[in-house]
C-alpha positions in Angstrom: -176.4 163.8 101.9 -177.0 166.1 99.1 -174.7 169.0 98.3 -175.9 172.4 97.0 -174.9 173.1 93.4 -172.5 175.9 94.4 -170.9 174.0 97.2 -170.5 171.0 94.9 -168.8 173.0 92.3 -166.4 174.6 94.7 -165.6 171.2 96.2 -165.1 169.5 92.8 -162.7 172.3 91.8 -160.7 171.8 95.0 -160.7 168.0 94.4 -159.4 168.5 90.8 -156.6 170.7 92.0 -155.7 168.1 94.8 -156.0 165.4 92.2 -153.6 166.9 89.8 -151.0 167.3 92.6 -151.7 163.9 94.2 -151.5 162.1 90.8 -148.1 163.6 90.0 -146.8 162.9 93.5 -148.0 159.3 93.2 -146.4 158.9 89.8 -143.1 160.3 91.0 -143.1 158.0 94.0 -144.1 155.0 91.9 -141.4 155.7 89.3 -138.7 156.6 91.8 -138.1 159.7 89.6 -136.1 162.7 90.8 -138.0 165.8 89.7 -136.0 168.8 88.4 -137.0 172.3 89.3 -138.5 173.3 86.0 -142.0 174.6 86.7 -144.6 174.6 84.0 -147.9 176.3 83.7 -150.3 173.4 83.1 -149.8 169.8 84.4 -150.6 167.2 81.8 -150.2 163.4 81.4 -147.8 163.8 78.4 -145.2 165.4 80.7 -144.8 162.2 82.5 -145.7 159.2 80.3 -142.6 158.2 78.4 -141.8 154.5 79.1 -143.6 151.2 80.0 -142.3 151.7 83.5 -144.2 155.1 83.6 -147.3 153.2 82.5 -146.9 150.7 85.3 -146.2 153.3 87.8 -149.4 155.3 86.8 -151.6 152.3 87.3 -150.0 151.4 90.6 -150.8 155.1 91.6 -154.5 154.5 90.7 -154.5 151.8 93.5 -152.6 154.1 95.9 -155.5 155.6 97.9 -157.7 152.5 98.0 -155.5 151.1 100.7 -155.8 154.2 102.9 -157.5 155.2 106.1 -159.8 157.4 104.0 -161.3 154.5 102.1 -160.9 150.8 102.8 -158.8 151.4 105.9 -161.7 152.9 107.8 -163.8 155.8 106.4 -165.5 154.2 103.3 -166.0 150.8 105.0 -167.4 152.4 108.2 -169.7 154.5 106.1 -171.0 151.4 104.3 -171.4 149.5 107.5 -173.2 152.2 109.4 -175.6 152.8 106.4 -176.5 149.2 106.3 -178.7 147.1 108.5 -176.1 144.9 110.1 -174.0 147.4 112.1 -174.6 150.0 114.7 -172.5 152.4 116.9 -171.3 150.8 120.1 -169.4 153.6 121.9 -171.7 156.7 121.5 -168.8 158.8 122.7 -167.2 158.4 119.3 -167.1 161.2 116.7 -170.3 163.0 116.0 -169.8 162.3 112.2 -170.1 158.6 112.8 -173.2 158.9 115.1 -174.8 161.1 112.5 -174.0 158.7 109.8 -175.5 155.8 111.8 -178.6 157.8 112.5 -179.0 158.9 108.8 -178.7 162.6 109.8 -175.9 163.7 107.5 -175.2 166.8 105.4 -172.3 168.4 103.5 -170.5 169.2 106.8 -170.2 165.6 107.8 -166.5 164.7 107.9 -167.0 161.1 106.8 -169.0 162.3 103.7 -166.3 164.9 102.8 -163.4 162.4 103.2 -165.0 159.6 101.2 -166.3 161.9 98.5 -163.1 163.7 98.0 -160.9 160.6 98.1 -163.0 158.7 95.6 -162.6 161.6 93.2 -159.0 161.8 93.9 -158.5 158.1 93.0 -160.7 158.7 89.8 -158.2 161.5 88.9 -155.3 159.1 89.2 -157.0 156.4 87.2 -158.0 159.0 84.5 -154.3 160.1 84.4 -153.3 156.5 83.6 -156.1 155.9 81.1 -155.3 159.1 79.2 -151.5 159.0 79.5 -150.6 155.4 78.6 -151.9 155.1 75.0 -149.1 157.1 73.2 -146.3 155.1 74.9 -144.5 152.7 72.7 -144.8 149.3 74.5 -146.3 145.8 74.2 -149.9 146.4 73.1 -151.3 143.5 75.2 -149.7 144.9 78.3 -150.7 148.4 77.4 -154.4 147.4 77.1 -154.2 145.4 80.4 -152.8 148.4 82.3 -155.4 150.8 80.9 -158.1 148.3 81.8 -156.8 148.0 85.3 -157.1 151.7 85.7 -160.6 151.6 84.2 -161.6 149.0 86.8 -160.4 151.2 89.6 -162.4 154.1 88.2 -165.5 151.9 87.8 -165.1 150.8 91.5 -165.0 154.4 92.7 -168.2 155.4 90.7 -169.8 152.1 91.9 -169.5 153.5 95.5 -170.3 157.1 94.6 -173.5 156.3 92.7 -174.8 154.0 95.4 -174.0 156.5 98.2 -175.1 159.7 96.5 -177.1 158.8 93.4 -176.6 161.4 90.7 -173.0 162.7 91.0 -170.6 164.4 88.6 -169.0 162.0 86.1 -165.4 162.9 85.1 -164.1 160.5 82.5 -160.9 162.2 81.5 -157.9 163.6 83.4 -158.3 167.3 84.1 -155.0 169.0 83.8 -156.4 172.5 83.9 -159.0 173.4 86.6 -160.2 176.4 84.6 -161.4 174.1 81.8 -164.3 173.0 84.0 -165.8 176.2 85.4 -169.1 174.5 86.2 -169.9 170.9 87.1 -173.3 169.4 86.9 -174.5 166.0 88.1 -174.8 163.1 85.8 -177.7 160.7 86.2 -177.1 157.5 88.1 -178.4 155.6 85.1 -175.7 157.2 82.8 -173.0 156.5 85.4 -173.9 152.9 85.4 -173.5 152.8 81.7 -169.9 154.1 82.1 -169.2 151.5 84.8 -170.4 148.8 82.6 -168.3 150.0 79.7 -165.1 150.0 81.8 -165.9 146.5 83.1 -166.5 145.2 79.6 -163.0 146.5 78.7 -161.8 144.5 81.7 -163.4 141.4 80.4 -161.7 141.9 77.1 -158.2 142.8 78.1 -157.5 141.7 81.7 -155.6 138.4 82.4 -157.2 135.4 84.1 -154.7 135.6 86.9 -151.5 137.4 88.1 -148.3 135.9 89.4 -148.3 134.7 93.0 -152.1 134.6 93.1 -152.3 138.4 93.6 -156.0 139.4 94.0 -155.5 143.2 94.7 -155.2 143.7 90.9 -158.5 143.1 88.9 -158.7 140.2 86.5 -161.2 139.1 83.8 -163.1 137.3 86.7 -163.1 140.6 88.7 -164.7 142.5 85.8 -167.4 139.7 85.3 -168.1 139.7 89.0 -168.6 143.5 89.1 -170.8 143.3 86.1 -173.0 140.7 87.8 -173.3 143.0 90.8 -174.1 146.1 88.7 -176.7 144.2 86.7 -178.4 143.0 89.9 -178.6 146.5 91.1 -180.2 147.5 87.8 -182.5 144.5 88.0 -181.2 143.3 84.7 -181.4 139.7 85.9 -180.5 138.0 82.6 -177.2 139.8 82.4 -176.5 139.4 86.1 -177.0 135.6 85.6 -174.9 135.6 82.5 -171.8 137.2 84.0 -172.0 135.4 87.3 -172.3 132.2 85.4 -169.2 133.2 83.3 -167.2 133.4 86.6 -168.5 130.1 87.9 -167.8 128.3 84.5 -164.3 129.6 84.5 -163.6 129.4 88.3 -160.7 126.9 87.9 -159.0 129.1 85.4 -159.3 132.1 87.7 -158.3 130.2 90.7 -161.6 130.7 92.5 -163.3 128.5 95.1 -164.7 128.6 98.5 -162.4 128.3 101.5 -163.1 125.0 103.3 -163.1 126.8 106.7 -165.3 130.0 106.9 -163.0 131.5 109.6 -160.0 131.4 107.2 -161.6 134.3 105.4 -160.8 136.6 108.3 -157.2 135.6 109.1 -155.0 138.5 107.9 -151.7 136.5 107.7 -153.2 134.2 105.1 -153.0 137.1 102.6 -154.8 136.5 99.3 -156.8 133.3 99.2 -158.8 131.3 96.6 -162.1 132.8 97.7 -160.9 136.4 97.0 -162.0 137.9 93.7 -160.8 141.4 94.3 -159.1 142.8 97.5 -157.4 145.9 98.9 -154.0 144.8 100.1 -152.6 146.5 103.3 -148.9 145.9 103.8 -149.0 145.7 107.6 -146.5 146.8 110.3 -146.0 150.3 108.8 -145.7 153.6 110.7 -148.5 156.0 111.1 -146.2 158.7 109.8 -147.3 158.0 106.2 -151.0 158.5 107.1 -153.4 158.0 105.5 -151.8 155.7 103.0 -151.5 152.0 104.0 -153.2 152.8 107.3 -155.9 150.3 108.4 -158.1 150.7 111.5 -160.9 148.2 111.0 -159.6 145.8 113.7 -159.4 148.6 116.2 -162.8 150.0 115.2 -164.5 146.6 115.8 -162.3 145.6 118.7 -163.4 145.6 122.4 -162.8 148.8 124.3 -161.0 148.3 127.7 -160.0 144.8 126.8 -156.5 143.3 126.2 -157.1 144.0 122.5 -157.5 147.7 123.2 -160.2 148.2 120.6 -162.5 151.2 120.1 -166.0 149.5 120.2 -167.2 151.8 117.5 -168.8 149.5 115.0 -170.8 146.6 116.5 -173.7 144.4 115.3 -177.1 146.0 115.2 -179.6 144.9 117.9 -181.1 141.6 117.0 -178.4 140.5 114.5 -176.6 138.1 116.7 -179.9 136.5 117.9 -181.1 136.1 114.4 -178.3 133.5 113.8 -179.1 129.9 114.8 -176.8 128.8 117.6 -175.8 125.7 115.4 -174.4 128.0 112.8 -170.6 128.0 112.7 -170.6 131.4 111.0 -172.2 132.8 114.2 -169.5 131.4 116.3 -166.6 132.9 114.3 -168.3 136.2 113.1 -169.3 137.5 116.5 -167.3 138.1 119.7 -169.1 137.4 123.0 -166.1 137.0 125.3 -162.5 138.2 125.4 -159.6 138.9 127.8 -160.0 141.9 130.0 -157.0 142.5 132.2 -155.9 138.9 131.3 -159.2 137.4 132.5 -161.7 135.9 130.0 -164.7 138.1 130.4 -168.3 137.9 128.8 -169.6 140.9 126.8 -172.1 141.7 129.5 -169.2 142.9 131.6 -167.3 144.9 129.0 -167.1 148.7 129.0 -169.5 148.7 126.0 -171.6 145.7 127.0 -172.6 144.5 123.5 -171.8 141.6 121.3 -169.0 142.7 118.9 -167.8 141.8 115.4 -165.0 139.2 115.5 -164.1 139.1 111.8 -161.4 141.7 111.8 -160.3 142.2 115.4 -159.5 138.6 116.2 -156.7 137.8 113.6 -155.4 141.2 112.3 -152.0 139.7 111.5 -148.6 139.3 113.1 -147.5 142.7 112.0 -150.4 144.7 113.4 -150.2 147.1 116.3 -151.4 146.1 119.8 -154.9 147.4 119.0 -155.1 145.6 115.7 -154.5 148.7 113.5 -151.9 148.8 110.8 -152.8 145.3 109.9 -151.7 143.2 106.9 -155.3 142.4 106.0 -156.4 142.0 102.4 -159.9 143.5 102.6 -162.4 141.9 100.3 -164.2 144.0 97.7 -165.7 140.8 96.1 -165.4 137.1 96.9 -166.5 134.0 95.3 -169.3 133.2 97.7 -171.0 136.4 96.5 -170.7 135.2 92.9 -172.5 132.0 93.8 -175.3 133.9 95.6 -175.5 136.5 92.9 -176.0 133.7 90.4 -178.7 132.0 92.5 -180.6 135.3 92.9 -180.3 136.3 89.3 -181.4 132.9 88.0 -184.4 132.9 90.3 -185.5 136.4 89.3 -184.8 136.0 85.6 -186.8 132.7 85.4 -189.5 133.6 87.9 -188.5 130.6 90.0 -185.3 128.8 91.2 -183.7 126.3 88.8 -181.5 123.4 89.7 -178.5 125.6 89.2 -179.8 128.2 91.7 -180.2 125.5 94.3 -176.8 124.1 93.5 -175.0 127.5 94.0 -176.7 128.5 97.2 -176.3 125.0 98.6 -172.5 125.2 98.0 -172.3 128.2 100.3 -174.5 126.3 102.9 -172.4 123.2 102.6 -169.2 125.1 103.4 -171.0 126.5 106.5 -171.4 123.0 107.7 -167.6 122.5 108.0 -167.4 123.3 111.7 -163.6 124.0 111.8 -162.9 120.6 110.2 -165.8 118.8 111.8 -168.9 118.2 109.6 -172.2 119.4 111.1 -175.7 119.1 109.9 -176.6 122.8 109.9 -177.5 124.6 107.8 -179.2 122.0 105.7 -179.4 122.3 101.9 -182.4 124.1 100.5 -184.8 121.5 98.9 -186.5 121.9 95.6 -189.9 123.7 95.9 -188.8 126.1 98.5 
């Protein structure tokens, strides 16, 4: 997926130009400001940031493109799915960019690459705009620090994806108001980018609140920052710090409002909105018109839904061969995570008779929300970036690696996840059993 240096420089200049325009559009929308026709030569944060409302609008702007078809609504998530072991292409007649991504034959001409790369840097530009523009505003200092830290968390999330997908990438840590100021762009080492991600998350630990009103999980909290740090340190194989930050989340779970949902299936019901297991989500409004594409547009239910069935799905992303069979039939998670039968022309039909005769992914397409379109798109889903089960598993893994063997706490945390899996829609089962000491 590497870009040549010249192509990357050209692309980055285009991205910066688009980011300047997009950031100001976002800010004007968020602040409901009527712009006067008074053109200026250089666009800069100081031309917008005047009031606390401007600061709030800028941070909301940094979230703007996360909930879009270009990122969590389809392109980024599908990229991550197809690059992983669990998912495969179902309908081989889908776009060649998806097939190439699935087969690991991608280059700079791949449309998914270009969309995800460009959009992540656009979001980074909006976040940098907020980070650089908010400090001079006269306002409550605690709120000011919180808003800046929210934008830093969004920036960290974007680099978290960029560095894992591409390795060394350009790091832009300030808002670029004049494209000519960066005539050349070079790559920054992945190691250095992780240092920047960690610094942004550490600010989040310091300045972000424990919770928001109404249990909102689409804005990062102190627990979000600690969760992301635990994930980053696991990637870096710094197991002591990974254990520390995941333990911090567990120790403060009640203050953050975190816990496992009793029924695993509830994780995938869009109408439930933000729930206690969510640590950080991307919130789609649902029921909107495609006229505002790509913002607010979500296609994951359609992408995973069954083609030719009543749900009118696309059958693009399906489980990889062998994944379904690898789950024990006694496992409730197998029952609710996979789709083996659905209505076709009003008749319940097994997957062997579908247009694409493969087991499908049930998580998103079964309950996309009451406001979703007929094929499940434009849902009101709150897509998960991190959830509490991951924190428990991160802690168990990190403790095990840091100590050279599992401790009682490592067993405790992984067994909490297994105990929840034994809740078979309200009926307790005996599978999966707890791991026993010595395993």
